[in-house]
C-alpha positions as CSV (number, residue, x, y, z in Angstrom):
1,M,90.7,76.8,112.4
2,E,91.1,73.1,113.1
3,A,87.6,72.8,114.6
4,R,86.2,74.3,111.4
5,G,88.3,72.2,109.1
6,I,90.2,75.2,107.7
7,E,93.7,74.4,106.4
8,A,96.3,77.2,106.2
9,A,97.6,77.9,102.7
10,E,100.9,79.0,104.0
11,K,102.6,78.7,107.4
12,V,105.6,80.7,108.5
13,S,107.7,79.3,111.4
14,A,107.7,81.5,114.5
15,S,111.5,81.3,114.4
16,K,111.4,83.4,111.2
17,K,111.3,87.0,112.4
18,L,108.9,89.2,110.4
19,G,109.5,92.9,111.0
20,E,108.4,96.3,109.9
21,A,108.8,95.8,106.2
22,D,106.7,92.6,106.4
23,A,104.0,94.4,108.4
24,K,103.9,97.3,105.8
25,K,103.5,94.8,103.0
26,L,100.6,93.0,104.7
27,A,98.9,96.3,105.7
28,K,99.0,97.6,102.1
29,A,97.5,94.4,100.8
30,A,94.6,94.2,103.3
31,K,91.2,95.8,103.0
32,T,90.6,95.6,106.7
33,I,93.0,95.1,109.6
34,H,92.0,93.9,113.1
35,I,94.6,94.2,115.7
36,A,94.0,92.6,119.1
37,K,96.1,93.1,122.2
38,G,94.7,91.5,125.3
39,K,91.0,92.6,125.4
40,K,91.6,95.7,123.3
41,L,90.7,95.5,119.6
42,D,91.6,98.2,117.0
43,T,90.2,98.0,113.5
44,F,91.7,99.9,110.6
45,E,91.1,100.4,106.9
46,G,93.9,98.7,105.1
47,G,95.6,99.7,101.8
48,S,98.2,101.9,103.6
49,A,101.1,101.5,105.9
50,K,100.5,104.4,108.3
51,A,102.9,104.5,111.2
52,A,100.2,104.1,113.8
53,I,98.9,100.9,112.2
54,I,102.4,99.4,111.8
55,E,103.3,100.3,115.4
56,K,100.3,98.4,116.7
57,M,101.1,95.4,114.4
58,L,104.6,95.1,116.0
59,G,105.5,93.7,119.4
60,A,108.0,95.2,121.8
61,T,110.9,93.4,120.0
62,G,109.9,95.0,116.6
63,N,108.6,91.7,115.2
64,L,105.2,91.2,113.8
65,R,102.8,90.1,116.6
66,A,101.5,86.5,116.6
67,P,99.3,85.1,115.5
68,T,98.9,87.0,112.3
69,I,96.4,85.5,109.8
70,K,95.2,86.7,106.4
71,V,91.6,85.7,105.6
72,G,90.7,86.9,102.1
73,D,91.4,90.6,102.2
74,T,91.2,90.8,106.0
75,L,94.3,90.8,108.2
76,L,94.0,89.6,111.8
77,V,96.9,90.4,114.1
78,G,96.9,89.1,117.7
79,F,94.0,86.9,118.9
80,N,90.4,87.9,119.5
81,E,87.9,85.0,119.5
82,D,84.9,87.1,118.3
83,V,86.9,88.5,115.4
84,Y,88.2,85.1,114.4
85,D,84.7,83.6,114.6
86,E,83.4,86.3,112.3
87,A,86.3,86.2,109.8
88,M,86.2,82.4,109.5
89,D,82.4,82.0,109.0
């Protein structure tokens, strides 16, 4: 984001634990959800809080996985360089 001159509208400290309720709210508000875990990438249609989507959005501790970024109506959970490049163009 820095290399592209993109400034975050809102930053949430990593010390603030975001859980299942937060994940559901974000999933319902998104049109598309990309969830990256390692080299694996799952893409879902947003607008709902299906258990399978929420489960993938949360880490082993039950907290929302980081980084999580909302770009327009697209939600990016975890990091995948190709998806970030596409979303931020």
